[in-house]
The first five atom37 places (N, CA, C, CB, O) and aatype in JSON, in Angstrom:
{
  "aatype": [12, 0, 10, 18, 9, 6, 12, 3, 11, 19, 2, 6, 16, 2, 6, 13, 19, 6, 18, 15, 13, 7, 1, 7, 6, 4, 19, 7, 10, 9, 1, 10, 3, 11, 0, 2, 6, 0, 9, 8, 19, 9, 2, 6, 4, 14, 10, 3, 5, 15, 7, 1, 17, 15, 5, 1, 0, 0, 19, 11, 10, 9, 1, 10, 17, 1, 6, 7, 1, 10, 14, 6, 11, 16, 8, 17, 0, 15],
  "atom_mask": [
    [1, 1, 1, 1, 1],
    [1, 1, 1, 1, 1],
    [1, 1, 1, 1, 1],
    [1, 1, 1, 1, 1],
    [1, 1, 1, 1, 1],
    [1, 1, 1, 1, 1],
    [1, 1, 1, 1, 1],
    [1, 1, 1, 1, 1],
    [1, 1, 1, 1, 1],
    [1, 1, 1, 1, 1],
    [1, 1, 1, 1, 1],
    [1, 1, 1, 1, 1],
    [1, 1, 1, 1, 1],
    [1, 1, 1, 1, 1],
    [1, 1, 1, 1, 1],
    [1, 1, 1, 1, 1],
    [1, 1, 1, 1, 1],
    [1, 1, 1, 1, 1],
    [1, 1, 1, 1, 1],
    [1, 1, 1, 1, 1],
    [1, 1, 1, 1, 1],
    [1, 1, 1, 0, 1],
    [1, 1, 1, 1, 1],
    [1, 1, 1, 0, 1],
    [1, 1, 1, 1, 1],
    [1, 1, 1, 1, 1],
    [1, 1, 1, 1, 1],
    [1, 1, 1, 0, 1],
    [1, 1, 1, 1, 1],
    [1, 1, 1, 1, 1],
    [1, 1, 1, 1, 1],
    [1, 1, 1, 1, 1],
    [1, 1, 1, 1, 1],
    [1, 1, 1, 1, 1],
    [1, 1, 1, 1, 1],
    [1, 1, 1, 1, 1],
    [1, 1, 1, 1, 1],
    [1, 1, 1, 1, 1],
    [1, 1, 1, 1, 1],
    [1, 1, 1, 1, 1],
    [1, 1, 1, 1, 1],
    [1, 1, 1, 1, 1],
    [1, 1, 1, 1, 1],
    [1, 1, 1, 1, 1],
    [1, 1, 1, 1, 1],
    [1, 1, 1, 1, 1],
    [1, 1, 1, 1, 1],
    [1, 1, 1, 1, 1],
    [1, 1, 1, 1, 1],
    [1, 1, 1, 1, 1],
    [1, 1, 1, 0, 1],
    [1, 1, 1, 1, 1],
    [1, 1, 1, 1, 1],
    [1, 1, 1, 1, 1],
    [1, 1, 1, 1, 1],
    [1, 1, 1, 1, 1],
    [1, 1, 1, 1, 1],
    [1, 1, 1, 1, 1],
    [1, 1, 1, 1, 1],
    [1, 1, 1, 1, 1],
    [1, 1, 1, 1, 1],
    [1, 1, 1, 1, 1],
    [1, 1, 1, 1, 1],
    [1, 1, 1, 1, 1],
    [1, 1, 1, 1, 1],
    [1, 1, 1, 1, 1],
    [1, 1, 1, 1, 1],
    [1, 1, 1, 0, 1],
    [1, 1, 1, 1, 1],
    [1, 1, 1, 1, 1],
    [1, 1, 1, 1, 1],
    [1, 1, 1, 1, 1],
    [1, 1, 1, 1, 1],
    [1, 1, 1, 1, 1],
    [1, 1, 1, 1, 1],
    [1, 1, 1, 1, 1],
    [1, 1, 1, 1, 1],
    [1, 1, 1, 1, 1]
  ],
  "atom_positions": [
    [[18.95, 7.21, -3.67], [17.87, 7.69, -4.5], [16.62, 7.92, -3.64], [17.57, 6.69, -5.65], [16.21, 7.03, -2.89]],
    [[16.03, 9.08, -3.75], [14.8, 9.39, -3.01], [13.63, 8.66, -3.65], [14.55, 10.92, -3.0], [13.57, 8.44, -4.86]],
    [[12.69, 8.28, -2.8], [11.52, 7.55, -3.26], [10.28, 8.1, -2.58], [11.67, 6.03, -2.98], [10.26, 8.27, -1.36]],
    [[9.25, 8.4, -3.37], [7.99, 8.91, -2.83], [6.85, 8.12, -3.47], [7.83, 10.44, -3.1], [6.72, 8.08, -4.7]],
    [[6.02, 7.5, -2.64], [4.9, 6.69, -3.12], [3.63, 7.19, -2.44], [5.13, 5.17, -2.83], [3.55, 7.21, -1.21]],
    [[2.65, 7.59, -3.22], [1.36, 7.99, -2.7], [0.52, 6.74, -2.45], [0.63, 8.96, -3.68], [0.57, 5.79, -3.23]],
    [[-0.25, 6.73, -1.37], [-1.12, 5.61, -1.04], [-2.51, 6.13, -0.67], [-0.53, 4.76, 0.11], [-2.64, 7.0, 0.19]],
    [[-3.54, 5.59, -1.31], [-4.93, 5.99, -1.05], [-5.77, 4.75, -0.76], [-5.51, 6.78, -2.26], [-5.73, 3.77, -1.51]],
    [[-6.54, 4.81, 0.34], [-7.44, 3.7, 0.65], [-8.54, 3.65, -0.39], [-8.04, 3.84, 2.09], [-9.16, 4.67, -0.7]],
    [[-8.79, 2.46, -0.94], [-9.84, 2.31, -1.94], [-10.95, 1.38, -1.5], [-9.25, 1.81, -3.23], [-12.06, 1.42, -2.04]],
    [[-10.67, 0.52, -0.5], [-11.68, -0.42, -0.05], [-11.31, -0.94, 1.33], [-11.84, -1.6, -1.05], [-10.14, -1.22, 1.6]],
    [[-12.3, -1.06, 2.22], [-12.05, -1.64, 3.53], [-13.28, -2.41, 3.98], [-11.68, -0.55, 4.55], [-14.41, -1.93, 3.89]],
    [[-13.03, -3.63, 4.47], [-14.07, -4.46, 5.08], [-13.55, -4.91, 6.44], [-14.43, -5.7, 4.15], [-12.47, -4.5, 6.87]],
    [[-14.31, -5.75, 7.12], [-13.83, -6.32, 8.38], [-12.67, -7.27, 8.16], [-14.97, -7.05, 9.09], [-11.87, -7.49, 9.07]],
    [[-12.55, -7.84, 6.96], [-11.52, -8.82, 6.66], [-10.24, -8.24, 6.06], [-12.08, -9.83, 5.72], [-9.16, -8.76, 6.31]],
    [[-10.35, -7.17, 5.28], [-9.17, -6.65, 4.59], [-9.29, -5.16, 4.34], [-8.97, -7.38, 3.27], [-10.35, -4.55, 4.5]],
    [[-8.15, -4.58, 3.93], [-8.11, -3.19, 3.47], [-7.25, -3.15, 2.21], [-7.55, -2.22, 4.58], [-6.24, -3.85, 2.13]],
    [[-7.65, -2.34, 1.25], [-6.9, -2.2, 0.0], [-6.5, -0.74, -0.2], [-7.73, -2.7, -1.2], [-7.27, 0.18, 0.07]],
    [[-5.29, -0.56, -0.67], [-4.76, 0.76, -1.0], [-4.2, 0.75, -2.41], [-3.68, 1.2, 0.01], [-3.58, -0.23, -2.84]],
    [[-4.43, 1.84, -3.13], [-3.69, 2.05, -4.36], [-2.35, 2.65, -3.95], [-4.48, 3.0, -5.38], [-2.25, 3.32, -2.92]],
    [[-1.32, 2.4, -4.76], [-0.01, 2.96, -4.47], [0.69, 3.29, -5.78], [0.85, 1.99, -3.62], [0.6, 2.54, -6.75]],
    [[1.38, 4.41, -5.78], [2.09, 4.86, -6.97], [2.15, 6.37, -7.0], [0.0, 0.0, 0.0], [2.33, 7.02, -5.97]],
    [[2.0, 6.92, -8.2], [1.99, 8.37, -8.36], [0.96, 8.76, -9.4], [3.38, 8.9, -8.77], [0.88, 8.18, -10.48]],
    [[0.16, 9.75, -9.03], [-0.85, 10.25, -9.96], [-1.82, 9.16, -10.38], [0.0, 0.0, 0.0], [-2.39, 8.47, -9.54]],
    [[-2.0, 9.02, -11.67], [-2.92, 8.02, -12.21], [-2.26, 6.67, -12.44], [-3.51, 8.52, -13.51], [-2.94, 5.7, -12.78]],
    [[-0.97, 6.6, -12.26], [-0.22, 5.36, -12.5], [-0.02, 4.63, -11.16], [1.17, 5.68, -13.17], [0.93, 4.9, -10.43]],
    [[-0.94, 3.71, -10.85], [-0.95, 3.08, -9.53], [-1.09, 1.57, -9.63], [-2.07, 3.66, -8.68], [-1.56, 1.02, -10.63]],
    [[-0.68, 0.92, -8.55], [-0.93, -0.49, -8.33], [-1.95, -0.63, -7.22], [0.0, 0.0, 0.0], [-2.48, 0.36, -6.74]],
    [[-2.23, -1.87, -6.82], [-3.2, -2.13, -5.77], [-2.64, -3.19, -4.82], [-4.56, -2.58, -6.36], [-2.15, -4.23, -5.26]],
    [[-2.72, -2.92, -3.52], [-2.21, -3.82, -2.5], [-3.28, -4.06, -1.45], [-0.93, -3.24, -1.85], [-4.05, -3.16, -1.12]],
    [[-3.33, -5.29, -0.93], [-4.35, -5.67, 0.06], [-3.67, -6.23, 1.31], [-5.34, -6.72, -0.53], [-2.71, -7.0, 1.22]],
    [[-4.18, -5.84, 2.47], [-3.76, -6.38, 3.75], [-4.9, -7.2, 4.34], [-3.33, -5.25, 4.73], [-6.0, -6.69, 4.54]],
    [[-4.63, -8.48, 4.6], [-5.59, -9.35, 5.3], [-5.46, -9.05, 6.78], [-5.33, -10.88, 4.99], [-4.41, -9.28, 7.37]],
    [[-6.51, -8.53, 7.38], [-6.45, -8.07, 8.77], [-6.27, -9.22, 9.77], [-7.71, -7.31, 9.11], [-5.7, -9.0, 10.84]],
    [[-6.73, -10.4, 9.47], [-6.66, -11.51, 10.4], [-5.23, -12.01, 10.62], [-7.53, -12.65, 9.91], [-4.86, -12.37, 11.74]],
    [[-4.43, -12.01, 9.55], [-3.08, -12.59, 9.68], [-1.96, -11.69, 9.15], [-3.03, -13.9, 8.96], [-0.82, -12.13, 9.02]],
    [[-2.28, -10.45, 8.84], [-1.33, -9.47, 8.32], [-0.67, -9.91, 7.01], [-0.26, -9.21, 9.35], [0.43, -9.48, 6.69]],
    [[-1.34, -10.76, 6.26], [-0.82, -11.17, 4.96], [-1.02, -10.05, 3.95], [-1.52, -12.48, 4.47], [-2.08, -9.42, 3.9]],
    [[0.0, -9.81, 3.15], [-0.05, -8.79, 2.1], [-0.18, -9.48, 0.75], [1.22, -7.88, 2.15], [0.51, -10.47, 0.47]],
    [[-1.06, -8.94, -0.08], [-1.23, -9.44, -1.44], [-1.14, -8.25, -2.39], [-2.6, -10.19, -1.6], [-1.9, -7.29, -2.27]],
    [[-0.22, -8.31, -3.32], [-0.14, -7.28, -4.36], [-1.09, -7.71, -5.47], [1.35, -7.08, -4.9], [-0.82, -8.67, -6.19]],
    [[-2.19, -7.0, -5.6], [-3.19, -7.32, -6.6], [-2.69, -6.9, -7.99], [-4.55, -6.63, -6.28], [-2.78, -7.66, -8.95]],
    [[-2.16, -5.69, -8.07], [-1.57, -5.15, -9.31], [-0.31, -4.38, -8.96], [-2.58, -4.24, -10.07], [-0.33, -3.54, -8.06]],
    [[0.77, -4.64, -9.66], [1.99, -3.86, -9.49], [1.79, -2.48, -10.11], [3.22, -4.58, -10.14], [1.0, -2.32, -11.04]],
    [[2.5, -1.49, -9.59], [2.48, -0.15, -10.18], [3.3, -0.18, -11.46], [3.03, 0.92, -9.17], [4.46, -0.61, -11.43]],
    [[2.76, 0.26, -12.58], [3.49, 0.23, -13.85], [4.79, 1.05, -13.84], [2.6, 0.72, -14.94], [5.7, 0.77, -14.62]],
    [[4.88, 2.05, -12.97], [6.1, 2.85, -12.91], [7.26, 2.11, -12.24], [5.83, 4.15, -12.17], [8.41, 2.52, -12.37]],
    [[6.96, 1.04, -11.53], [7.95, 0.33, -10.73], [8.44, -0.91, -11.47], [7.38, -0.05, -9.37], [7.74, -1.92, -11.53]],
    [[9.62, -0.83, -12.01], [10.18, -1.96, -12.75], [10.81, -3.01, -11.83], [11.23, -1.46, -13.73], [10.96, -4.17, -12.24]],
    [[11.17, -2.64, -10.61], [11.91, -3.54, -9.73], [11.04, -4.23, -8.67], [13.01, -2.78, -9.05], [11.5, -5.19, -8.05]],
    [[9.82, -3.78, -8.46], [8.97, -4.34, -7.41], [9.23, -3.74, -6.04], [0.0, 0.0, 0.0], [8.63, -4.18, -5.06]],
    [[10.1, -2.76, -5.95], [10.43, -2.15, -4.66], [9.29, -1.31, -4.1], [11.66, -1.29, -4.78], [9.12, -1.21, -2.89]],
    [[8.5, -0.71, -4.97], [7.4, 0.13, -4.49], [6.38, -0.7, -3.73], [6.73, 0.87, -5.67], [5.89, -0.28, -2.69]],
    [[6.06, -1.89, -4.25], [5.09, -2.73, -3.55], [5.65, -3.2, -2.21], [4.7, -3.94, -4.42], [4.9, -3.34, -1.25]],
    [[6.94, -3.45, -2.13], [7.56, -3.84, -0.86], [7.43, -2.72, 0.16], [9.04, -4.19, -1.07], [7.09, -2.96, 1.32]],
    [[7.69, -1.5, -0.26], [7.61, -0.37, 0.66], [6.17, -0.06, 1.04], [8.26, 0.85, 0.03], [5.89, 0.29, 2.19]],
    [[5.26, -0.18, 0.09], [3.83, 0.01, 0.39], [3.37, -1.04, 1.4], [2.97, -0.06, -0.91], [2.58, -0.73, 2.29]],
    [[3.85, -2.26, 1.28], [3.5, -3.32, 2.22], [4.0, -3.0, 3.63], [4.07, -4.66, 1.76], [3.27, -3.16, 4.6]],
    [[5.25, -2.55, 3.74], [5.81, -2.18, 5.04], [4.97, -1.07, 5.67], [7.28, -1.72, 4.9], [4.63, -1.14, 6.85]],
    [[4.64, -0.06, 4.9], [3.85, 1.07, 5.4], [2.48, 0.59, 5.88], [3.69, 2.15, 4.32], [2.01, 1.0, 6.95]],
    [[1.85, -0.26, 5.1], [0.52, -0.74, 5.43], [0.52, -1.57, 6.72], [-0.05, -1.56, 4.28], [-0.36, -1.4, 7.56]],
    [[1.49, -2.43, 6.89], [1.58, -3.23, 8.12], [1.85, -2.33, 9.33], [2.68, -4.3, 8.0], [1.27, -2.53, 10.39]],
    [[2.73, -1.34, 9.17], [3.0, -0.4, 10.27], [1.72, 0.33, 10.69], [4.08, 0.62, 9.86], [1.44, 0.45, 11.88]],
    [[0.97, 0.81, 9.72], [-0.27, 1.52, 10.02], [-1.25, 0.61, 10.76], [-0.92, 2.06, 8.74], [-1.87, 1.02, 11.74]],
    [[-1.39, -0.62, 10.27], [-2.31, -1.58, 10.89], [-1.92, -1.84, 12.34], [-2.32, -2.91, 10.1], [-2.78, -1.86, 13.22]],
    [[-0.64, -2.03, 12.59], [-0.17, -2.31, 13.95], [-0.33, -1.09, 14.87], [1.3, -2.73, 13.92], [-0.48, -1.24, 16.08]],
    [[-0.31, 0.11, 14.29], [-0.55, 1.33, 15.06], [-2.04, 1.57, 15.3], [0.05, 2.53, 14.33], [-2.41, 2.45, 16.08]],
    [[-2.89, 0.8, 14.65], [-4.33, 0.94, 14.83], [-4.96, 2.05, 14.03], [0.0, 0.0, 0.0], [-6.0, 2.59, 14.41]],
    [[-4.33, 2.4, 12.92], [-4.92, 3.46, 12.09], [-4.75, 3.12, 10.62], [-4.27, 4.84, 12.41], [-3.71, 2.62, 10.19]],
    [[-5.78, 3.4, 9.86], [-5.77, 3.17, 8.42], [-6.35, 4.42, 7.75], [-6.58, 1.88, 8.03], [-7.54, 4.45, 7.42]],
    [[-5.52, 5.45, 7.55], [-6.03, 6.72, 7.01], [-6.47, 6.6, 5.55], [-4.95, 7.79, 7.13], [-6.09, 5.67, 4.84]],
    [[-7.27, 7.55, 5.14], [-7.72, 7.59, 3.74], [-6.56, 7.82, 2.78], [-8.77, 8.69, 3.56], [-6.54, 7.26, 1.68]],
    [[-5.6, 8.64, 3.19], [-4.42, 8.94, 2.37], [-3.17, 8.85, 3.24], [-4.54, 10.35, 1.72], [-3.17, 9.25, 4.41]],
    [[-2.11, 8.33, 2.65], [-0.82, 8.3, 3.32], [0.26, 8.24, 2.23], [-0.72, 7.07, 4.31], [-0.05, 8.35, 1.05]],
    [[1.5, 8.07, 2.63], [2.57, 7.97, 1.65], [3.79, 7.28, 2.27], [2.95, 9.38, 1.12], [3.91, 7.14, 3.49]],
    [[4.68, 6.86, 1.4], [6.0, 6.36, 1.78], [7.0, 7.33, 1.2], [6.25, 4.88, 1.27], [6.96, 7.65, 0.01]],
    [[7.9, 7.81, 2.04], [8.96, 8.7, 1.56], [10.27, 8.25, 2.17], [8.66, 10.19, 1.91], [10.35, 7.98, 3.37]],
    [[11.3, 8.19, 1.36], [12.63, 7.85, 1.87], [13.7, 8.61, 1.11], [12.88, 6.34, 1.78], [14.88, 8.46, 1.39]]
  ]
}
C-alpha cells in the first residue's frame, strides 16, 4: 500500500522543532527534542487509525535532523 504524508514545520526553538503531519487540513503534531532526539507525538493524525503515520513522520524528522536540515515543508512517501 502506498503512503504519502505531508509535513509542515509549525514551530522551532533552540530546544525543539514541531511539524504537523497528515494530509490537507487533517493533521497531527509531532515534536523532536534536539538535545536527545526524543520524539513526542503531541496529537495523532485523525486519518491514521493504526499509528503508522506518526512512526513514519518520526523517522523522517530524525533523518532530517541528523542531516542538519529542517525544511519548512517535507513529506514521507513509500
